[in-house]
N, CA, C and O atoms as a printed pandas DataFrame, in Angstrom:
     atom_number atom_name residue_name chain_id  residue_number  x_coord  y_coord  z_coord
0              1         N          MET        A               1  -46.540   24.168   -5.093
1              2        CA          MET        A               1  -45.760   23.829   -6.268
2              3         C          MET        A               1  -44.307   24.227   -6.069
3              4         O          MET        A               1  -43.997   25.260   -5.476
4              5         N          THR        A               2  -43.442   23.390   -6.573
5              6        CA          THR        A               2  -42.010   23.641   -6.491
6              7         C          THR        A               2  -41.554   24.313   -7.782
7              8         O          THR        A               2  -41.865   23.827   -8.869
8              9         N          PRO        A               3  -40.817   25.431   -7.680
9             10        CA          PRO        A               3  -40.359   26.094   -8.909
10            11         C          PRO        A               3  -39.196   25.334   -9.552
11            12         O          PRO        A               3  -38.290   24.855   -8.870
12            13         N          VAL        A               4  -39.248   25.238  -10.888
13            14        CA          VAL        A               4  -38.214   24.563  -11.668
14            15         C          VAL        A               4  -37.941   25.422  -12.899
15            16         O          VAL        A               4  -38.874   25.948  -13.507
16            17         N          TRP        A               5  -36.673   25.569  -13.271
17            18        CA          TRP        A               5  -36.306   26.315  -14.467
18            19         C          TRP        A               5  -35.820   25.337  -15.517
19            20         O          TRP        A               5  -35.096   24.388  -15.214
20            21         N          ALA        A               6  -36.227   25.578  -16.761
21            22        CA          ALA        A               6  -35.873   24.660  -17.845
22            23         C          ALA        A               6  -35.514   25.441  -19.103
23            24         O          ALA        A               6  -35.861   26.613  -19.249
24            25         N          ASP        A               7  -34.819   24.770  -19.999
25            26        CA          ASP        A               7  -34.441   25.313  -21.285
26            27         C          ASP        A               7  -35.666   25.386  -22.196
27            28         O          ASP        A               7  -36.675   24.733  -21.931
28            29         N          GLY        A               8  -35.583   26.170  -23.257
29            30        CA          GLY        A               8  -36.688   26.331  -24.192
30            31         C          GLY        A               8  -37.130   25.039  -24.848
31            32         O          GLY        A               8  -38.271   24.936  -25.300
32            33         N          GLY        A               9  -36.251   24.051  -24.910
33            34        CA          GLY        A               9  -36.604   22.766  -25.507
34            35         C          GLY        A               9  -37.652   21.999  -24.719
35            36         O          GLY        A               9  -38.257   21.065  -25.246
36            37         N          TYR        A              10  -37.876   22.373  -23.477
37            38        CA          TYR        A              10  -38.848   21.679  -22.633
38            39         C          TYR        A              10  -40.202   22.377  -22.596
39            40         O          TYR        A              10  -41.081   21.981  -21.830
40            41         N          ALA        A              11  -40.376   23.398  -23.404
41            42        CA          ALA        A              11  -41.663   24.105  -23.443
42            43         C          ALA        A              11  -42.697   23.222  -24.129
43            44         O          ALA        A              11  -42.362   22.407  -24.988
44            45         N          GLY        A              12  -43.933   23.390  -23.749
45            46        CA          GLY        A              12  -45.018   22.640  -24.396
46            47         C          GLY        A              12  -45.527   21.499  -23.556
47            48         O          GLY        A              12  -45.903   21.685  -22.399
48            49         N          ARG        A              13  -45.540   20.294  -24.149
49            50        CA          ARG        A              13  -46.157   19.136  -23.494
50            51         C          ARG        A              13  -45.436   18.729  -22.220
51            52         O          ARG        A              13  -46.080   18.322  -21.252
52            53         N          VAL        A              14  -44.126   18.829  -22.201
53            54        CA          VAL        A              14  -43.379   18.449  -20.993
54            55         C          VAL        A              14  -43.705   19.399  -19.848
55            56         O          VAL        A              14  -43.806   18.984  -18.694
56            57         N          GLN        A              15  -43.865   20.663  -20.174
57            58        CA          GLN        A              15  -44.205   21.658  -19.162
58            59         C          GLN        A              15  -45.578   21.369  -18.558
59            60         O          GLN        A              15  -45.750   21.457  -17.343
60            61         N          VAL        A              16  -46.542   21.031  -19.387
61            62        CA          VAL        A              16  -47.895   20.716  -18.909
62            63         C          VAL        A              16  -47.874   19.427  -18.089
63            64         O          VAL        A              16  -48.508   19.350  -17.036
64            65         N          TRP        A              17  -47.150   18.420  -18.568
65            66        CA          TRP        A              17  -47.062   17.142  -17.854
66            67         C          TRP        A              17  -46.437   17.326  -16.469
67            68         O          TRP        A              17  -46.922   16.756  -15.491
68            69         N          ALA        A              18  -45.360   18.121  -16.380
69            70        CA          ALA        A              18  -44.686   18.337  -15.091
70            71         C          ALA        A              18  -45.619   19.018  -14.101
71            72         O          ALA        A              18  -45.586   18.726  -12.905
72            73         N          ARG        A              19  -46.446   19.921  -14.596
73            74        CA          ARG        A              19  -47.383   20.613  -13.706
74            75         C          ARG        A              19  -48.440   19.649  -13.174
75            76         O          ARG        A              19  -48.767   19.676  -11.988
76            77         N          LYS        A              20  -48.971   18.800  -14.048
77            78        CA          LYS        A              20  -50.037   17.885  -13.635
78            79         C          LYS        A              20  -49.520   16.691  -12.834
79            80         O          LYS        A              20  -50.045   16.389  -11.762
80            81         N          ALA        A              21  -48.500   16.017  -13.344
81            82        CA          ALA        A              21  -48.046   14.766  -12.732
82            83         C          ALA        A              21  -47.118   14.973  -11.545
83            84         O          ALA        A              21  -47.182   14.223  -10.571
84            85         N          LEU        A              22  -46.257   15.979  -11.616
85            86        CA          LEU        A              22  -45.236   16.151  -10.576
86            87         C          LEU        A              22  -45.459   17.369   -9.691
87            88         O          LEU        A              22  -44.712   17.588   -8.738
88            89         N          ASP        A              23  -46.472   18.156   -9.996
89            90        CA          ASP        A              23  -46.788   19.364   -9.234
90            91         C          ASP        A              23  -45.595   20.321   -9.202
91            92         O          ASP        A              23  -45.212   20.819   -8.143
92            93         N          LEU        A              24  -45.007   20.572  -10.395
93            94        CA          LEU        A              24  -43.872   21.477  -10.531
94            95         C          LEU        A              24  -44.290   22.707  -11.325
95            96         O          LEU        A              24  -45.005   22.598  -12.321
96            97         N          ALA        A              25  -43.849   23.864  -10.885
97            98        CA          ALA        A              25  -44.085   25.107  -11.618
98            99         C          ALA        A              25  -42.871   25.347  -12.508
99           100         O          ALA        A              25  -41.860   25.882  -12.054
100          101         N          VAL        A              26  -42.973   24.951  -13.771
101          102        CA          VAL        A              26  -41.847   25.045  -14.705
102          103         C          VAL        A              26  -41.822   26.417  -15.356
103          104         O          VAL        A              26  -42.800   26.843  -15.969
104          105         N          THR        A              27  -40.690   27.109  -15.217
105          106        CA          THR        A              27  -40.467   28.392  -15.870
106          107         C          THR        A              27  -39.442   28.182  -16.971
107          108         O          THR        A              27  -38.335   27.711  -16.711
108          109         N          ILE        A              28  -39.805   28.529  -18.198
109          110        CA          ILE        A              28  -38.924   28.345  -19.337
110          111         C          ILE        A              28  -38.022   29.572  -19.471
111          112         O          ILE        A              28  -38.505   30.703  -19.534
112          113         N          VAL        A              29  -36.711   29.339  -19.515
113          114        CA          VAL        A              29  -35.726   30.405  -19.699
114          115         C          VAL        A              29  -35.315   30.385  -21.163
115          116         O          VAL        A              29  -34.628   29.470  -21.617
116          117         N          LYS        A              30  -35.747   31.408  -21.895
117          118        CA          LYS        A              30  -35.461   31.460  -23.327
118          119         C          LYS        A              30  -34.393   32.499  -23.616
119          120         O          LYS        A              30  -34.257   33.496  -22.908
120          121         N          ARG        A              31  -33.647   32.240  -24.664
121          122        CA          ARG        A              31  -32.626   33.175  -25.114
122          123         C          ARG        A              31  -33.258   34.106  -26.146
123          124         O          ARG        A              31  -34.033   33.666  -26.994
124          125         N          SER        A              32  -32.926   35.381  -26.069
125          126        CA          SER        A              32  -33.441   36.355  -27.015
126          127         C          SER        A              32  -32.804   36.131  -28.383
127          128         O          SER        A              32  -31.611   35.840  -28.466
128          129         N          ASP        A              33  -33.572   36.262  -29.438
129          130        CA          ASP        A              33  -33.058   36.048  -30.788
130          131         C          ASP        A              33  -32.052   37.116  -31.202
131          132         O          ASP        A              33  -31.207   36.864  -32.061
132          133         N          GLY        A              34  -32.131   38.295  -30.609
133          134        CA          GLY        A              34  -31.242   39.391  -30.984
134          135         C          GLY        A              34  -29.853   39.310  -30.374
135          136         O          GLY        A              34  -28.977   40.092  -30.741
136          137         N          LEU        A              35  -29.633   38.390  -29.460
137          138        CA          LEU        A              35  -28.343   38.282  -28.783
138          139         C          LEU        A              35  -27.389   37.400  -29.576
139          140         O          LEU        A              35  -27.790   36.401  -30.174
140          141         N          ARG        A              36  -26.113   37.791  -29.568
141          142        CA          ARG        A              36  -25.092   36.999  -30.253
142          143         C          ARG        A              36  -23.982   36.694  -29.259
143          144         O          ARG        A              36  -23.684   37.496  -28.374
144          145         N          GLY        A              37  -23.379   35.533  -29.416
145          146        CA          GLY        A              37  -22.281   35.155  -28.536
146          147         C          GLY        A              37  -22.767   34.651  -27.194
147          148         O          GLY        A              37  -23.928   34.273  -27.038
148          149         N          PHE        A              38  -21.860   34.651  -26.223
149          150        CA          PHE        A              38  -22.182   34.143  -24.888
150          151         C          PHE        A              38  -22.931   35.189  -24.087
151          152         O          PHE        A              38  -22.471   36.323  -23.949
152          153         N          VAL        A              39  -24.074   34.811  -23.562
153          154        CA          VAL        A              39  -24.875   35.684  -22.713
154          155         C          VAL        A              39  -25.358   34.851  -21.536
155          156         O          VAL        A              39  -25.886   33.755  -21.721
156          157         N          VAL        A              40  -25.177   35.372  -20.324
157          158        CA          VAL        A              40  -25.642   34.664  -19.129
158          159         C          VAL        A              40  -27.151   34.824  -19.031
159          160         O          VAL        A              40  -27.667   35.940  -19.001
160          161         N          LEU        A              41  -27.847   33.704  -18.981
161          162        CA          LEU        A              41  -29.299   33.719  -18.848
162          163         C          LEU        A              41  -29.668   33.534  -17.388
163          164         O          LEU        A              41  -28.975   32.820  -16.663
164          165         N          PRO        A              42  -30.755   34.168  -16.941
165          166        CA          PRO        A              42  -31.137   34.036  -15.544
166          167         C          PRO        A              42  -31.464   32.588  -15.171
167          168         O          PRO        A              42  -32.182   31.898  -15.894
168          169         N          ARG        A              43  -30.941   32.148  -14.058
169          170        CA          ARG        A              43  -31.135   30.810  -13.474
170          171         C          ARG        A              43  -30.549   29.680  -14.304
171          172         O          ARG        A              43  -30.592   28.531  -13.864
172          173         N          ARG        A              44  -30.008   29.951  -15.474
173          174        CA          ARG        A              44  -29.434   28.901  -16.310
174          175         C          ARG        A              44  -28.183   28.305  -15.671
175          176         O          ARG        A              44  -27.888   27.124  -15.855
176          177         N          TRP        A              45  -27.451   29.124  -14.923
177          178        CA          TRP        A              45  -26.225   28.653  -14.285
178          179         C          TRP        A              45  -26.511   27.544  -13.289
179          180         O          TRP        A              45  -25.646   26.703  -13.046
180          181         N          VAL        A              46  -27.693   27.521  -12.710
181          182        CA          VAL        A              46  -28.045   26.473  -11.748
182          183         C          VAL        A              46  -28.077   25.116  -12.451
183          184         O          VAL        A              46  -27.575   24.124  -11.922
184          185         N          VAL        A              47  -28.661   25.078  -13.632
185          186        CA          VAL        A              47  -28.751   23.834  -14.402
186          187         C          VAL        A              47  -27.359   23.387  -14.832
187          188         O          VAL        A              47  -27.010   22.215  -14.691
188          189         N          GLU        A              48  -26.565   24.318  -15.356
189          190        CA          GLU        A              48  -25.220   23.983  -15.820
190          191         C          GLU        A              48  -24.347   23.495  -14.670
191          192         O          GLU        A              48  -23.565   22.561  -14.843
192          193         N          ARG        A              49  -24.469   24.110  -13.506
193          194        CA          ARG        A              49  -23.693   23.688  -12.335
194          195         C          ARG        A              49  -24.085   22.278  -11.904
195          196         O          ARG        A              49  -23.219   21.481  -11.542
196          197         N          THR        A              50  -25.376   21.963  -11.939
197          198        CA          THR        A              50  -25.843   20.632  -11.557
198          199         C          THR        A              50  -25.305   19.572  -12.507
199          200         O          THR        A              50  -24.865   18.510  -12.067
200          201         N          PHE        A              51  -25.336   19.855  -13.812
201          202        CA          PHE        A              51  -24.768   18.912  -14.785
202          203         C          PHE        A              51  -23.275   18.709  -14.537
203          204         O          PHE        A              51  -22.777   17.588  -14.642
204          205         N          ALA        A              52  -22.562   19.779  -14.210
205          206        CA          ALA        A              52  -21.127   19.668  -13.943
206          207         C          ALA        A              52  -20.876   18.783  -12.737
207          208         O          ALA        A              52  -19.935   17.989  -12.749
208          209         N          TRP        A              53  -21.692   18.896  -11.694
209          210        CA          TRP        A              53  -21.528   18.046  -10.511
210          211         C          TRP        A              53  -21.764   16.582  -10.861
211          212         O          TRP        A              53  -21.038   15.704  -10.395
212          213         N          LEU        A              54  -22.782   16.319  -11.682
213          214        CA          LEU        A              54  -23.086   14.938  -12.051
214          215         C          LEU        A              54  -21.981   14.319  -12.896
215          216         O          LEU        A              54  -21.617   13.161  -12.692
216          217         N          VAL        A              55  -21.450   15.081  -13.838
217          218        CA          VAL        A              55  -20.402   14.569  -14.722
218          219         C          VAL        A              55  -19.095   14.379  -13.958
219          220         O          VAL        A              55  -18.258   13.566  -14.348
220          221         N          ARG        A              56  -18.923   15.115  -12.890
221          222        CA          ARG        A              56  -17.697   15.014  -12.098
222          223         C          ARG        A              56  -17.498   13.617  -11.524
223          224         O          ARG        A              56  -16.368   13.151  -11.373
224          225         N          TYR        A              57  -18.598   12.960  -11.209
225          226        CA          TYR        A              57  -18.518   11.621  -10.652
226          227         C          TYR        A              57  -18.521   10.610  -11.800
227          228         O          TYR        A              57  -19.548   10.413  -12.451
228          229         N          ARG        A              58  -17.412    9.990  -12.041
229          230        CA          ARG        A              58  -17.198    9.167  -13.222
230          231         C          ARG        A              58  -18.153    7.981  -13.312
231          232         O          ARG        A              58  -18.487    7.538  -14.411
232          233         N          ARG        A              59  -18.591    7.466  -12.176
233          234        CA          ARG        A              59  -19.506    6.322  -12.212
234          235         C          ARG        A              59  -20.794    6.674  -12.921
235          236         O          ARG        A              59  -21.385    5.816  -13.578
236          237         N          LEU        A              60  -21.252    7.925  -12.808
237          238        CA          LEU        A              60  -22.485    8.332  -13.450
238          239         C          LEU        A              60  -22.298    8.533  -14.956
239          240         O          LEU        A              60  -23.273    8.490  -15.706
240          241         N          ALA        A              61  -21.064    8.751  -15.404
241          242        CA          ALA        A              61  -20.802    9.033  -16.810
242          243         C          ALA        A              61  -20.581    7.766  -17.621
243          244         O          ALA        A              61  -20.538    7.825  -18.850
244          245         N          ARG        A              62  -20.441    6.622  -16.963
245          246        CA          ARG        A              62  -20.163    5.374  -17.686
246          247         C          ARG        A              62  -21.402    4.520  -17.819
247          248         O          ARG        A              62  -22.302    4.544  -16.979
248          249         N          ILE        A              63  -21.420    3.778  -18.884
249          250        CA          ILE        A              63  -22.571    2.895  -19.138
250          251         C          ILE        A              63  -22.211    1.470  -18.767
251          252         O          ILE        A              63  -23.039    0.569  -18.904
């Protein structure tokens, strides 16, 4: 299984589907309710960096 990190919005059915259909080990990175303001979450920067790379190329941002 390939490890994948995802936001809390992907917990539940998507997590189960990814494990069965795509053979991915999805780990949900959740934010603590007691935290306020900006807090760096573990492995979250990888997702944000990937989105930044995709948006950088204008062809991908246009419809």
